N, C-alpha and C positions, 0 to 999 in steps of 0.2 A: 504494500500500500504506500502511496505517496503521502506527503504531509497533509494535503487537503482532505484526503480520505480519512486519515487519522482524526483530523479535527471534526469531520462529520460524524465519525463513530463516537467520539467522546461527547459531542453535543447531543447525540441520540441518548447516550447513557445519562447525561445531565437532565434530560427531560424526566427521567424516572427517579434519579437519586439526588438531583440538585447539586451535583459536584461542580466545583469550579474548574473551568477549562482555561488554563493560562499557558504561557509559553513553556514553563517548566514541565507541566503535565503532558503537553503535546510532545515535547522533546523526550520525555521518559517513555512514552508509549510507541514512538516511531520505530525504534529497533525491535520492539516486541512484536510488531505487526507487519514487518517488512515482507514476510513470505505468505501473507494472507490477503485475499482479495476483499474489496469493500463489501461485495455481496455476501461473502462468507461471514464477515464481521457483523454486518447488519442483522443477518439471520441469527447469529449467536446472541447478539444483544437482545433482540426481540424474544427469542426463546428463553433467555435467562430471566428477564424481568416479567415474563408471563408466570414464572414459578418461584421467584426469589424476591425477597425484600432487601437482601444484602447487596452491597456494592459489588459490581463485577470488576474483577482484577484481571490483569493480562493472562495469568495462568488459567483463569476460568474461561476466558475467550478462546485461548489456544487449545484447551482441552475439548471444548465444544466443537471447534473446527476440525480437530484431529478425529474426534468420534464421528462427525458427519462425513468426513472424507473416507474413513474406514467403512462406514455403512454403504456409501456410494460404491466403493470398490467391491464390496461383497455382493451388492446387487448386480453390478456389472459382471462379476465372475459367475454368479448363478445364471444370469441371462445367457452368457456365453456357453455355459455347460448345456443349458436347455436347447440352444440353437444347434450345438454340435450333436446332441442326442437326436434332434429332429432330422438333421442331415443324414445321420447314420441310419435312422429308421426309414427314411425315404429311399436311401440306397438299397437297403435290404428288401423293401417292399416292391421296388421297381428297378430291375437290373438294367433297364434302358431308360433313356431320357423321357420317352412318352410323347415327344413332339413328333407328329407324323412327317414333318418336313426335315427333320434332323436325322442324320444317320450316325449318331454318336455310338461308339462301341465302348460304353462305359464299363462293361463287364470285363473288358480286356485291359484297359489302361485308363487310369484317371489320376496318375501321379505326375507331379511336375507342371510346368507351364505348357499347356497344350496349345498347339497352333493348328489352324484349320488345314486339313489335308496333308500334313507332313508326317513322315515317319518319326516315331518318338521312341527313344530308348528309356526303359524303366528298369531300375535296379530292384530286385526282390532278393534280399539277403546277398548271397554270393552269385546269384544268377542274373545275368542281363538278358532281357528279352526286347525284341523290336516289334512294335505293333504299328500297322498302317491303319489310320482311321481318319474320319472326317469329323472334325469338331467345330461346332458353331459357337463362337465366343459370345454372340449376342443372344443366344437361346437361354432364357431364364431357367429352364428346366435343367440345362447342362451344368449350371453353376452348382447345383447340389452335389455334383460329382467331384468338384474340385476340392483339394485339401485346403485347410484354413489358410496356410501361408500364401496360397495363390489368390484367394478371394479377399483376403484382408487388405 
C-alpha cells in the first residue's frame, strides 16, 4: 500500500474507534502494510469492527489478510482439484472428443502440445511411440484431453 492508502485505512478505523491519525501514526503503519492491498485492508477493517470493540492493531490487520489469502488459496486449490477430476471423468466417459467434425484420436495420444495434423512423439515411461493424428486446437471438446500444463 502507498501512503495515501494507509491514510484511508487509518481514517476508516478512526470512524469506528476515534483514533487520531497524524503523521507519526501514518509513518508507523506504512511499513506494516506495504505488502497488503487497500482492498484487503478495507475488508479487514470492516470485518474487524463488525465483531470487535477493541482497536485494530497492525498485527490484527495482517492476521486477517493472511487468513483471507489462505482461505482464497484453499478455495482455488479445491476448485482446481474439482476441474481436474471432471476432466478425468470426461476422458474416461468418452475416449473420443465427441465432435463429429473433429477426428481427434485422443485414445492414442493426448500428451504434450498437440498440433493439428502433425506426427507427435509421446514418451510412456521408457517407451517412445509416434502417433499421427488430426487435432483441432479450436475444438472445445478437444481441450478436455489436454494435460493441465498445456491448457493452463
